[in-house]
C-alpha positions in Angstrom: 45.9 -169.4 40.4 47.3 -170.1 43.8 46.6 -168.3 47.2 48.7 -168.3 50.4 47.3 -170.1 53.1 48.7 -167.7 55.9 49.2 -164.0 55.7 52.7 -162.7 56.4 53.0 -158.7 57.4 56.8 -158.5 58.6 60.2 -158.5 56.1 62.8 -160.7 57.5 66.3 -161.4 56.2 67.7 -164.9 56.7 71.4 -165.0 55.7 73.2 -168.1 54.8 76.4 -166.6 56.9 75.1 -166.0 60.5 77.8 -163.5 61.7 77.0 -159.7 61.1 79.4 -158.9 58.2 82.5 -156.7 58.8 82.6 -153.9 56.2 85.8 -153.4 54.7 84.7 -150.6 52.6 81.3 -149.3 51.9 80.4 -148.5 48.2 77.1 -148.0 46.2 75.4 -151.1 44.9 75.1 -149.6 41.8 78.8 -148.9 40.8 79.6 -150.8 37.7 83.1 -152.2 37.7 84.6 -153.6 34.5 87.6 -155.1 35.8 88.9 -158.6 35.1 87.6 -161.9 36.8 90.5 -162.0 38.6 90.1 -159.9 41.2 91.6 -160.0 44.8 89.4 -160.0 47.9 90.8 -156.4 48.9 89.7 -155.4 45.5 85.9 -156.7 45.5 83.0 -153.9 46.0 81.1 -154.4 49.2 77.5 -154.5 49.4 75.6 -153.7 52.2 72.9 -155.7 53.8 71.0 -152.4 54.7 70.9 -151.3 51.0 69.3 -154.5 49.8 67.1 -154.6 52.6 65.7 -150.9 52.0 65.3 -151.8 48.1 63.3 -155.0 48.9 61.3 -153.3 51.5 60.2 -150.6 49.1 59.5 -153.3 46.3 57.5 -155.1 49.0 55.2 -152.2 49.9 53.5 -152.1 46.3 50.4 -154.2 45.4 50.7 -156.4 42.5 47.8 -157.5 40.3 49.7 -161.0 39.7 52.6 -163.2 40.8 54.6 -162.5 37.8 54.5 -158.8 38.3 55.8 -159.1 41.7 58.5 -161.7 40.8 59.6 -159.2 37.7 59.7 -156.3 40.5 62.2 -158.2 42.8 64.2 -159.5 39.6 64.9 -156.1 38.2 66.9 -155.7 41.2 69.7 -157.3 39.8 73.0 -155.6 38.7 76.6 -156.1 38.0 77.7 -156.5 41.7 74.9 -159.4 42.3 72.3 -161.8 40.7 68.7 -162.3 42.1 66.5 -165.2 41.8 62.8 -164.8 43.1 60.5 -167.5 44.0 57.1 -167.4 45.6 56.7 -170.2 48.5 54.7 -172.6 46.6 53.8 -174.3 49.9 51.8 -171.6 51.1 49.6 -171.4 47.8 46.1 -172.7 47.5 44.7 -173.9 44.1 42.1 -172.5 41.9 41.6 -169.2 43.9 42.5 -165.6 42.9 45.1 -164.3 44.9 44.4 -161.6 47.5 46.4 -160.5 50.4 50.3 -161.1 51.3 52.3 -164.2 50.0 55.5 -165.5 51.3 58.4 -164.6 48.6 61.6 -165.7 48.9 64.6 -163.8 47.2 68.2 -165.0 46.9 70.9 -162.8 46.1 74.4 -164.0 45.1 77.5 -161.4 44.8 78.8 -161.5 41.4 82.8 -161.9 41.0 83.3 -158.3 41.5 81.7 -158.1 45.0 81.4 -159.1 48.4 79.1 -159.0 51.4 80.1 -157.0 54.3 81.4 -159.8 56.3 83.8 -160.8 53.0 81.6 -163.9 52.0 80.2 -164.3 48.6 77.6 -166.9 49.5 74.0 -166.4 48.3 71.6 -164.8 51.0 68.0 -165.3 51.0 65.7 -162.6 52.0 62.0 -163.7 53.0 59.6 -161.0 52.5 55.8 -160.9 51.7 54.3 -159.2 48.8 50.8 -158.1 48.2 49.3 -159.5 45.3 45.6 -158.8 44.3 44.3 -160.6 41.1 40.7 -159.9 41.9 38.5 -158.2 39.1 37.1 -154.8 40.1 33.7 -153.6 39.8 32.4 -150.2 40.6 28.7 -149.1 41.5 28.0 -147.7 38.2 29.1 -150.6 36.0 27.1 -152.9 38.1 24.1 -150.7 37.7 24.9 -150.6 33.9 24.8 -154.4 33.4 21.6 -154.8 35.6 20.0 -152.0 33.3 21.4 -153.7 30.2 19.8 -157.0 31.3 16.5 -155.4 31.7 16.7 -154.2 28.3 17.7 -157.5 27.0 14.7 -159.1 28.9 12.0 -156.6 27.9 13.0 -155.8 24.3 9.3 -155.2 23.1 7.7 -153.7 26.0 8.4 -152.8 29.6 7.6 -155.5 32.3 3.9 -155.9 33.3 4.5 -156.2 37.1 7.0 -155.5 40.0 7.2 -159.4 40.4 8.4 -159.9 36.9 10.8 -157.0 37.0 12.4 -158.4 40.3 12.8 -161.9 38.9 14.6 -160.5 35.8 17.0 -158.6 38.0 17.7 -161.7 40.1 18.7 -163.7 37.0 21.1 -160.8 35.9 24.1 -163.0 36.6 22.6 -166.4 35.5 21.9 -165.3 32.0 24.4 -166.8 29.5 24.4 -163.8 27.3 25.5 -161.5 30.7 27.9 -164.1 32.0 31.1 -162.5 30.9 30.1 -159.2 32.3 28.0 -160.5 35.5 29.7 -163.7 36.5 31.0 -162.0 39.5 27.9 -160.5 40.9 25.7 -162.0 43.7 22.1 -160.4 43.6 21.0 -160.8 47.3 17.9 -159.2 47.4 15.7 -156.8 45.3 12.9 -154.6 46.9 11.0 -151.4 45.3 10.1 -148.3 46.9 6.2 -147.4 47.5 4.3 -146.9 44.5 2.5 -143.8 43.5 -0.2 -145.3 42.4 -2.3 -146.7 45.4 -5.4 -148.5 43.7 -4.8 -152.1 43.8 -7.6 -152.7 41.2 -5.4 -151.1 38.5 -2.2 -152.2 36.8 0.7 -150.5 37.7 1.7 -147.8 35.3 4.8 -145.8 36.4 8.6 -145.6 37.1 9.6 -147.7 39.8 12.8 -147.4 41.8 14.0 -150.6 42.9 16.9 -151.1 45.6 19.0 -153.9 44.7 21.6 -155.3 47.5 24.7 -156.7 45.7 27.6 -158.3 47.0 30.5 -159.9 44.8 31.9 -163.2 44.7 35.2 -164.5 45.8 38.0 -163.1 43.1 36.2 -159.6 42.9 36.4 -156.3 44.8 34.5 -152.9 44.7 36.9 -150.5 43.1 36.3 -148.1 46.2 36.4 -150.6 49.1 38.5 -153.4 47.9 35.9 -155.9 49.2 33.1 -157.6 47.9 30.7 -156.4 50.6 27.3 -155.6 50.4 26.1 -152.4 48.4 22.6 -151.1 47.7 22.4 -149.8 44.0 19.1 -148.1 43.1 17.8 -148.2 39.5 14.7 -147.1 38.0 12.7 -149.2 35.7 9.1 -148.5 33.9 6.6 -151.1 35.1 3.4 -151.1 32.8 0.9 -153.7 33.3 -1.9 -152.6 31.2 -3.0 -154.7 28.4 -2.1 -153.7 24.9 -4.6 -152.7 22.4 -3.4 -152.8 18.7 -5.1 -149.8 17.0 -4.4 -151.1 13.6 -6.3 -154.3 14.4 -9.1 -153.0 15.8 -9.6 -150.6 13.1 -9.6 -153.4 10.6 -12.1 -155.7 12.6 -14.6 -152.7 12.8 -14.2 -151.6 9.5 -14.9 -155.1 8.3 -18.0 -155.3 10.5 -19.3 -152.1 9.1 -19.0 -152.9 5.7 -20.4 -156.1 5.7 -23.3 -154.4 7.2 -25.9 -152.1 5.5 -28.1 -149.6 7.5 -31.5 -148.1 7.2 -30.3 -144.6 7.9 -27.3 -142.8 8.5 -28.8 -142.2 11.8 -28.9 -146.1 12.5 -25.2 -146.4 11.4 -24.0 -143.7 14.1 -25.9 -145.4 16.8 -24.6 -148.8 16.2 -21.0 -147.9 16.1 -20.7 -147.1 19.9 -22.3 -150.5 20.6 -19.7 -152.5 18.8 -17.3 -152.3 21.9 -17.2 -150.6 25.0 -14.0 -149.6 27.2 -15.6 -151.8 30.3 -15.6 -154.8 28.9 -13.1 -154.5 26.0 -11.1 -151.5 27.0 -11.9 -149.5 23.8 -14.8 -147.8 22.3 -15.8 -146.1 19.0 -17.6 -143.1 18.4 -18.6 -141.4 15.2 -17.3 -137.9 14.5 -18.9 -137.0 11.4 -20.6 -138.8 8.3 -21.3 -137.4 5.0 -24.8 -136.6 3.5 -27.0 -139.5 2.5 -29.1 -139.3 -0.8 -32.6 -140.8 0.2 -33.7 -141.0 -3.5 -31.4 -143.8 -4.3 -31.9 -147.2 -3.3 -28.6 -148.0 -1.9 -26.2 -144.8 -1.2 -22.8 -145.1 0.1 -21.3 -142.6 3.0 -18.3 -141.6 4.3 -17.3 -141.0 8.0 -14.7 -140.3 10.4 -14.6 -142.5 13.7 -12.7 -142.1 16.8 -11.2 -144.7 19.0 -10.5 -144.4 22.6 -9.1 -146.3 25.4 -9.3 -146.8 29.4 -5.7 -145.5 29.7 -5.6 -146.8 33.4 -6.1 -150.4 32.3 -4.9 -150.4 28.6 -2.2 -148.9 26.2 -1.9 -148.3 22.6 0.4 -151.3 21.2 4.1 -149.8 21.1 2.7 -146.5 22.5 3.0 -146.6 26.1 3.0 -142.8 26.6 0.4 -142.0 24.3 -3.1 -142.2 25.8 -4.8 -140.0 23.2 -7.9 -141.0 21.3 -7.0 -141.8 17.8 -9.3 -141.2 14.6 -9.8 -142.8 11.4 -11.7 -142.7 7.8 -13.9 -145.1 6.6 -15.4 -144.8 3.1 -18.3 -146.7 1.3 -20.4 -147.6 4.1 -23.8 -149.0 2.8 -27.0 -146.7 3.6 -30.1 -148.7 2.5 -33.0 -146.4 1.6 -35.4 -149.0 0.5 -38.5 -149.9 2.2 -38.7 -153.7 3.7 -41.1 -156.0 2.5 -41.8 -158.6 4.5 -41.0 -162.0 2.7 -43.1 -163.8 5.3 -46.2 -161.7 4.7 -46.1 -161.9 1.0 -45.8 -165.8 1.4 -48.9 -165.8 3.8 -50.9 -163.6 1.5 -50.0 -166.0 -1.5 -50.7 -169.2 0.6 -54.1 -167.8 1.7 -55.3 -166.7 -1.2 -54.0 -169.7 -3.4 -55.1 -172.6 -0.8 -58.5 -170.8 -0.4 -59.2 -170.2 -3.9 -57.1 -173.1 -5.7 -60.2 -175.4 -6.7 -62.1 -172.9 -8.2 -59.7 -172.5 -11.2 -59.6 -175.0 -14.2 -56.2 -173.6 -15.5 -52.7 -172.0 -14.5 -54.0 -169.1 -16.6 -57.0 -168.8 -14.6 -55.1 -168.5 -11.4 -52.4 -166.0 -12.9 -55.5 -163.7 -13.8 -57.2 -164.1 -10.6 -53.9 -163.4 -8.4 -53.6 -160.2 -10.7 -56.7 -158.8 -10.3 -57.9 -159.8 -6.7 -54.5 -159.8 -5.0 -52.8 -156.7 -4.7 -49.2 -156.5 -3.2 -48.8 -152.8 -4.4 -48.3 -151.7 -0.9 -45.5 -153.7 -0.5 -43.8 -152.8 -3.6 -44.4 -156.1 -4.9 -45.7 -157.8 -8.3 -46.2 -161.4 -9.5 -44.1 -161.9 -12.5 -44.9 -165.4 -13.1 -46.2 -168.7 -12.3 -45.0 -172.3 -12.7 -47.0 -175.1 -11.9 -46.0 -179.0 -11.5 -48.5 -181.6 -12.2 -46.8 -184.2 -10.5 -45.9 -182.5 -7.4 -49.1 -180.3 -7.4 -46.8 -177.5 -6.3 -47.0 -173.8 -7.6 -44.3 -171.7 -7.8 -44.8 -167.9 -7.6 -42.2 -165.3 -8.8 -42.2 -161.8 -7.1 -40.6 -158.9 -8.0 -39.8 -155.8 -6.0 -39.8 -152.1 -6.9 -36.2 -150.5 -6.7 -37.1 -148.7 -3.5 -38.3 -152.0 -1.8 -36.4 -154.9 -0.3 -37.1 -158.2 1.1 -36.6 -158.2 5.0 -37.2 -161.8 5.6 -36.3 -164.3 3.1 -34.4 -167.4 2.1 -30.7 -167.2 2.1 -30.4 -166.4 -1.4 -32.4 -163.3 -1.0 -31.6 -161.0 1.9 -32.0 -157.7 -0.1 -29.5 -158.9 -2.9 -32.1 -159.7 -5.4 -35.6 -158.2 -6.6 -37.0 -161.6 -7.5 -38.1 -164.1 -4.6 -39.8 -167.6 -5.9 -42.5 -168.7 -3.7 -43.4 -172.4 -3.6 -47.1 -173.3 -2.8 -47.9 -176.9 -2.3 -51.1 -178.9 -3.3 -54.0 -177.7 -0.8 -54.3 -181.0 0.4 -50.7 -181.3 1.7 -51.0 -185.0 1.5 -47.6 -186.5 1.7 -46.2 -183.6 0.4 -45.5 -181.2 3.2 -42.8 -182.3 5.8 -43.0 -180.6 9.4 -39.6 -179.7 10.4 -40.4 -179.8 14.1 -41.4 -183.2 13.6 -38.3 -184.2 12.0 -36.6 -182.4 14.7 -38.2 -184.0 17.7 -37.8 -187.7 16.3 -34.1 -187.0 15.4 -33.4 -185.9 18.8 -35.4 -188.6 20.5 -33.6 -191.3 18.2 -30.0 -189.9 19.2 -30.6 -189.8 23.1 -30.0 -193.6 23.2 -26.3 -193.6 24.0 -26.2 -197.3 24.3 -22.8 -198.6 22.7 -21.9 -195.1 21.9 -18.2 -194.7 23.1 -16.8 -192.6 20.5 -17.5 -189.8 17.8 -17.4 -192.6 15.4 -20.2 -194.4 17.0 -22.2 -191.1 17.0 -21.6 -190.6 13.3 -22.4 -194.0 12.5 -25.7 -193.7 14.7 -26.8 -190.4 13.0 -26.1 -192.0 9.5 -28.6 -194.7 10.2 -31.5 -192.3 11.6 -33.7 -192.8 8.3 -33.2 -196.4 8.1 -35.8 -196.9 10.6 -38.1 -193.6 10.2 -41.2 -193.2 8.4 -39.5 -189.9 6.9 -36.9 -192.0 4.8 -39.0 -191.2 1.7 -39.4 -187.7 2.4 -36.1 -186.5 3.3 -32.5 -187.2 3.0 -29.3 -186.4 4.8 -26.9 -184.0 3.2 -23.6 -186.0 2.2 -20.8 -185.3 4.5 -23.0 -182.6 6.6 -22.7 -184.7 9.9 -20.5 -182.8 12.1 -19.3 -183.4 15.8 -18.4 -180.4 17.9 -16.4 -181.9 20.9 -15.0 -185.5 21.8 -17.1 -187.5 23.8 -14.4 -189.7 25.1 -12.6 -186.8 26.8 -15.6 -184.2 27.2 -18.7 -184.7 29.2 -21.0 -184.0 26.2 -20.4 -182.9 22.3 -23.0 -181.2 20.0 -24.2 -183.2 17.0 -25.0 -181.2 13.7 -26.9 -183.1 10.8 -28.0 -181.4 7.8 -31.3 -182.5 5.9 -32.8 -182.0 2.2 -36.1 -182.8 1.1 -36.7 -185.4 -1.7 -38.2 -184.3 -4.9 -41.7 -183.3 -4.8 -42.1 -182.3 -0.9 -42.1 -179.1 0.8 -41.3 -178.0 4.2 -44.8 -177.1 6.2 -43.0 -173.8 7.4 -42.3 -172.9 3.7 -38.6 -173.4 3.8 -37.6 -173.8 0.4 -37.4 -177.7 -0.8 -33.7 -177.4 -1.6 -32.7 -175.6 1.5 -29.9 -177.8 3.3 -31.8 -177.8 6.8 -29.3 -178.3 9.6 -30.6 -179.6 13.1 -28.4 -179.7 16.5 -28.6 -182.1 19.4 -26.8 -182.0 22.8 -25.5 -185.5 23.6 -24.1 -186.1 27.1 -22.7 -188.9 28.8 
């Protein structure tokens, strides 16, 4: 697009014939004379300069959207009396800029064979005038407001911006985003400011409708529809800013449901007291409370109850996911909560009773039958709801395995992993009273392994650590009693990039040996050690 270098504001007429025409006869320029081509000079229709000049002046007063429109307006002056040739002064235009202002326009009029100028001549006369062309695209304030609002909607599709700064950045990017370029390429976002917030507590996130004042000006080639320029305007928009953290109700419900249903409770009261301790609003933004719970049947070992639980949030800091305007508490139902009405029997206490009786009296009996008879007659476990069901003795290992069953209204409170209240029968292993070479002290093993691993000489990688751990028993006196569980060595961390790692290894006793603390022989016992550079 071309644009004039200098603006002209005066219409002038430059004639090829310099003298003022002498009018022989005055006629209207629109008269259409259809006579033959051979017309005498006295018979020609005279064209008045003033008529043509007035018509050109009228056309020059309009504002045209482009040069072609202006040229067409002048070209339409043609009639049977004269021809019109319109040219924009090319020397006065500038490349690659939308036109905006007055531009030089040369208009040549040549009488036809039927007409003559007032001085009797028929030469072409060039009228030089100025024409007002404005090719700039137009913006209204409402259009700009709609563009910015649309961009904010695109920028925050899922939820409102969390901070005022985040909102300002998005507004400033309005004219630079590809998806908005066709609409907003003419805008310059000069500045974005916001009015004072209603909420004054600086420790709380913003959560309100914020009014932003946006200073907008227009690039070259654009204009405001009301002022016809690109001057600075202040446009006000409102945008919800919500800096509260999201809490997903469904996710939170699934989490607490899983926790509750994995557990069992000694009573309804214990369950109802546990629920509020799961999470609290100060630390987690959400809290839970039991509304009501169905009745418990205490005559049954395990009874399933149903409950209604309410979840509440700290609405000043948190919001329900996808529900920013809903700060109310939400309730949900939970079924099949396990209430365990059984009394607890201490595995440890039963073990201690068996150990004490057998280790003190083992040498008194000549056979397993005598031992069984004595246990049934002299060792009472009735107060614990327990009864000895069988004895198994291994002459090679000198170990006695005692099986103990519980009444339906009792459960094990302390047991091996395969118990924990899931079975009624527990197996206790009592070793030879001498414990010679048959009992392994876990504390001894733990200390020896830790001391062994503390020597970090030539340890540079996790692989070095694993190889060292694997070789632990090669030089230990315990190698005949325990072995390392295959593929049980794990390393938490990377010694090459971190200051320290945690090494975890599992041991299992070899056949015929027991742990001094009563842990079952076949238990994979994990040990952990911290290694630091």
